[in-house]
C-alpha angles and dihedrals in degrees: 000000000000125000121231111240116223123206117213118204119193113247112238107202119214110210113215114258093216095057094117090056089048093051090050091051090047092051092049096044092049093047094237129147116220089253093050093044090050090050093049090050095045094240135112122261085244090061091054091048087055090051090052090054093054106272110143113238117236118257089256093055093044090053092051091047094050090045088053090047089052091050090052093043090240103111093120089065090062104032129034109185093192091061104023101049115072112241092237094052118124113230117245091249090059135253118317117272116260 
């Protein structure tokens, strides 16, 4: 019996270019100041300033940010699956059963 060979390709994430604008909209919609948002995320206001200038947050900080967005009901302001996920991406739970 032969084994099926799987080819694993590395995922090259493409970070949204409009993330600073999304962060601004999230802050405004959530009623946060930059200082209060930084405190809720466990980062310094300087770190948020860097993100607003185009620095990509670490995966840990993104996770905390998306968790906070979920709690506030504002996740769609930060992440838009229809635009941010490539059409050929395989969902985390695997491909659909045949």
